[in-house]
C-alpha positions as CSV (number, residue, x, y, z in Angstrom):
1,M,44.4,77.0,0.6
2,T,40.9,76.1,-0.2
3,L,40.4,74.2,-3.4
4,R,37.2,73.7,-5.7
5,S,35.2,70.5,-5.0
6,D,35.6,69.3,-8.7
7,D,39.5,69.7,-7.9
8,L,39.5,67.1,-5.3
9,I,39.3,63.6,-5.6
10,L,39.6,62.7,-1.5
11,E,38.6,65.2,1.3
12,T,38.1,64.6,4.9
13,R,36.5,66.9,7.1
14,G,37.0,66.8,10.7
15,L,38.5,63.3,10.5
16,T,38.7,62.2,14.2
17,K,39.6,58.9,15.8
18,E,39.6,58.1,19.7
19,F,40.8,54.8,21.3
20,R,39.3,54.7,24.9
21,G,39.8,58.0,25.7
22,F,42.9,58.4,23.5
23,T,42.6,60.8,20.3
24,A,45.1,59.4,17.9
25,V,43.6,61.7,15.0
26,H,42.1,65.0,15.8
27,A,40.0,66.9,13.2
28,V,42.3,66.3,10.5
29,D,41.0,68.4,7.3
30,L,43.0,66.8,4.2
31,Q,42.3,67.9,0.7
32,I,43.9,65.7,-2.1
33,R,43.9,67.2,-5.7
34,R,43.3,64.9,-8.7
35,G,46.4,63.6,-10.5
36,T,49.0,64.7,-7.7
37,I,51.5,62.8,-5.7
38,H,50.7,63.7,-1.8
39,A,52.8,62.5,0.8
40,L,51.6,62.3,4.5
41,I,54.9,62.5,6.8
42,G,55.2,62.8,10.4
43,P,57.2,61.3,13.4
44,N,56.4,57.9,14.9
45,G,53.1,57.8,16.7
46,A,52.1,60.8,14.5
47,G,48.8,59.2,13.3
48,K,49.8,58.4,10.0
49,T,48.6,54.8,9.7
50,T,45.5,55.7,11.7
51,V,44.5,58.1,8.8
52,F,45.2,55.4,6.3
53,N,43.0,52.8,8.0
54,L,40.2,55.4,8.4
55,L,40.4,56.4,4.8
56,T,40.3,52.7,3.5
57,K,37.7,52.0,6.2
58,F,39.7,49.3,8.1
59,L,38.9,51.8,11.2
60,D,35.7,53.9,11.6
61,P,36.2,57.1,12.5
62,T,34.6,58.4,15.8
63,A,33.7,61.7,14.2
64,G,34.1,63.6,10.9
65,E,33.5,62.6,7.1
66,I,35.5,61.1,4.4
67,L,34.3,62.3,0.7
68,Y,35.9,60.3,-2.4
69,D,35.1,62.0,-6.0
70,G,32.1,63.6,-4.3
71,H,30.6,60.9,-2.6
72,D,30.2,60.7,1.2
73,I,31.9,57.3,1.8
74,T,32.3,57.8,6.0
75,A,29.8,54.8,6.2
76,E,30.8,52.3,3.3
77,R,32.6,49.3,3.8
78,P,36.4,48.7,2.5
79,A,35.3,46.4,-0.5
80,D,32.8,49.4,-1.4
81,I,35.6,52.0,-1.6
82,A,37.9,49.5,-3.7
83,R,35.0,49.0,-6.2
84,R,35.0,53.1,-6.2
85,G,38.7,53.0,-7.4
86,M,40.4,53.7,-4.2
87,V,42.9,50.9,-3.5
88,R,45.2,50.7,-1.0
89,S,48.5,49.0,-2.2
90,F,50.8,46.6,-0.3
91,Q,47.8,45.9,2.0
92,I,45.2,44.1,0.0
93,S,47.2,43.3,-3.0
94,A,47.0,39.4,-3.7
95,V,50.3,38.1,-3.7
96,F,50.4,34.6,-3.0
97,P,54.0,33.0,-2.6
98,H,53.5,30.0,-3.9
99,L,52.0,31.0,-7.1
100,T,53.7,32.2,-10.0
101,V,54.1,35.7,-10.7
102,R,52.0,35.6,-13.7
103,D,49.1,33.8,-11.7
104,N,49.2,36.6,-8.9
105,V,48.2,39.0,-11.5
106,R,45.6,36.5,-12.9
107,V,44.1,36.6,-9.6
108,A,44.0,39.9,-9.0
109,L,42.4,40.5,-12.8
110,Q,39.8,37.7,-11.4
111,R,39.0,39.9,-8.6
112,K,38.3,43.1,-10.7
113,L,35.4,41.0,-12.7
114,G,34.2,40.1,-9.3
115,N,35.1,36.3,-9.9
116,S,36.7,34.2,-7.6
117,F,40.0,32.3,-8.8
118,H,39.5,29.1,-9.6
119,F,42.1,26.7,-10.9
120,W,39.4,24.2,-12.3
121,R,38.2,27.0,-15.1
122,S,39.0,26.1,-18.3
123,Q,42.7,26.7,-19.3
124,R,41.3,28.8,-22.3
125,I,39.7,31.1,-19.8
126,L,42.6,31.2,-17.7
127,D,45.0,32.1,-20.7
128,S,42.6,34.8,-22.2
129,L,43.9,36.8,-18.9
130,D,47.3,36.3,-19.9
131,P,48.2,39.3,-22.5
132,R,46.5,41.9,-19.7
133,A,48.6,40.0,-17.0
134,D,51.8,40.3,-18.9
135,A,51.3,43.8,-20.0
136,L,50.8,44.7,-16.3
137,L,54.3,42.7,-15.4
138,D,56.0,44.4,-18.5
139,A,54.7,48.0,-16.8
140,V,56.3,47.2,-13.3
141,G,59.7,45.9,-14.8
142,L,58.8,42.0,-14.4
143,T,59.0,41.3,-17.9
144,G,60.3,37.6,-18.2
145,F,59.4,36.9,-14.6
146,G,55.8,35.4,-15.5
147,E,56.7,31.8,-14.5
148,A,59.1,32.4,-11.5
149,L,57.3,31.8,-8.2
150,A,56.3,35.0,-6.5
151,S,58.5,33.5,-3.3
152,E,61.7,33.4,-5.5
153,L,61.3,37.2,-6.3
154,P,64.0,39.7,-4.6
155,Y,62.2,41.8,-1.9
156,G,62.2,44.9,-4.2
157,R,60.7,42.7,-7.1
158,K,58.2,41.7,-5.0
159,R,57.1,45.0,-4.1
160,A,56.7,45.7,-8.1
161,L,54.4,42.5,-8.5
162,E,52.5,43.8,-5.5
163,I,52.0,47.3,-7.5
164,A,51.3,45.1,-10.5
165,T,48.2,43.2,-8.8
166,T,46.8,46.3,-7.5
167,L,47.0,48.1,-11.1
168,A,44.8,44.8,-12.2
169,L,42.0,46.6,-10.3
170,D,42.2,49.6,-12.6
171,P,42.2,52.1,-9.6
172,V,41.6,55.6,-9.6
173,M,43.6,56.4,-6.6
174,L,46.2,54.8,-4.7
175,L,47.2,54.7,-1.3
176,L,51.0,53.5,-0.8
177,D,51.9,52.4,2.7
178,E,55.4,53.1,3.1
179,P,56.3,51.5,-0.2
180,M,59.9,52.0,0.3
181,A,60.3,50.1,3.8
182,G,62.8,47.3,3.7
183,L,64.4,48.4,-0.2
184,G,68.1,48.9,-0.7
185,Q,68.7,52.2,-2.8
186,E,68.7,50.7,-6.2
187,D,65.4,49.3,-5.5
188,I,64.3,52.3,-4.2
189,G,64.9,53.9,-7.4
190,R,63.4,51.7,-9.3
191,I,60.0,51.6,-7.5
192,S,60.2,55.8,-7.2
193,A,60.1,55.6,-11.2
194,L,57.4,53.0,-11.0
195,I,55.1,55.1,-8.8
196,R,56.0,58.4,-10.8
197,Q,54.7,56.5,-13.9
198,V,51.8,54.9,-12.1
199,A,50.9,58.5,-11.2
200,A,50.8,59.7,-14.7
201,E,47.3,58.8,-14.9
202,R,46.3,58.6,-11.2
203,T,46.1,60.2,-7.8
204,V,48.4,58.7,-5.3
205,L,48.6,59.1,-1.6
206,M,51.5,57.9,0.4
207,V,53.0,57.6,3.7
208,E,56.8,57.2,3.5
209,H,59.5,57.8,6.1
210,N,62.2,57.9,3.3
211,L,62.3,62.3,3.3
212,S,64.4,62.0,0.2
213,V,61.6,59.8,-1.8
214,V,59.1,62.4,-0.3
215,A,61.3,65.2,-1.6
216,D,61.5,63.8,-5.1
217,L,58.1,62.5,-5.7
218,S,55.6,64.6,-3.9
219,D,53.7,67.6,-5.2
220,V,51.9,68.4,-1.9
221,I,53.0,67.0,1.9
222,T,51.0,67.0,4.8
223,V,53.0,67.0,8.2
224,L,51.1,65.3,10.8
225,T,52.3,65.2,14.7
226,R,50.4,64.3,17.7
227,G,47.2,63.3,15.6
228,R,46.7,67.1,14.1
229,I,48.1,68.7,10.6
230,L,51.2,70.5,11.6
231,A,52.2,71.9,8.3
232,E,51.2,71.5,4.4
233,G,52.9,72.7,1.2
234,D,55.6,71.5,-1.4
235,Y,58.9,70.2,0.5
236,A,61.0,73.3,0.1
237,A,57.9,75.1,2.4
238,V,57.5,72.1,5.0
239,S,61.2,71.7,5.2
240,K,61.9,75.2,6.3
241,N,58.7,75.3,8.7
242,P,60.2,75.6,12.4
243,E,57.5,73.7,13.9
244,V,58.2,70.7,11.6
245,V,62.0,71.0,12.1
246,E,61.0,70.9,15.7
247,A,58.9,68.1,15.6
248,Y,61.6,66.0,13.5
249,L,64.4,66.3,16.1
250,G,65.5,63.3,17.4
251,T,63.7,61.3,14.5
252,G,65.9,62.4,11.6
253,H,65.9,65.9,10.1
254,V,63.3,67.0,7.3
């Protein structure tokens, strides 16, 4: 289905990436609607991470266009894209293990202001960031953890801190790269709820291998295989697609 351009926040046209003759992504046309949770799934080697790297400009495309909020960002740098409001979580979030949880968020808040984090700034200036930092920690379920070292947090709580540092940049669109990787069942439930909460006011595009999470959270799912789009739709539609089922045989059923 073709959507009106003003319904879209992110679109790719013919997005292609070749590595020395190997085509990792071939003519991918993505359309991400505003205010949705859109999942990108596929078997190992399908090209999901390469697409993410292209969208956030960690890689340059061999061919094709990337449009964000109506602007052609194909030639822009990662920092330019982040300033536009498209932020890749778990990849560029500032999480420093030997800083406190609150200081990690203060680092991110200063990045949003275009400032470096200087520990020799006056305490008054640094303390002025605390109300916003604490509000973000409250929002991701880290109330009371502000003085703890980030290295002391359980793994699932570290993921929540990474989301807090990303939210400090006031993103319009979040790209989540396997947010459930390495999490236990309790943490998966907590982070799933957090993603749903975050998505209430933003657009989310995520790569995720946990298909139960994909089924629970996603409005739209795009299935990649061998660098091409195989199918797209809601979970009920793609899970019944014979080509999708065949693509996943041996790697876990859809």
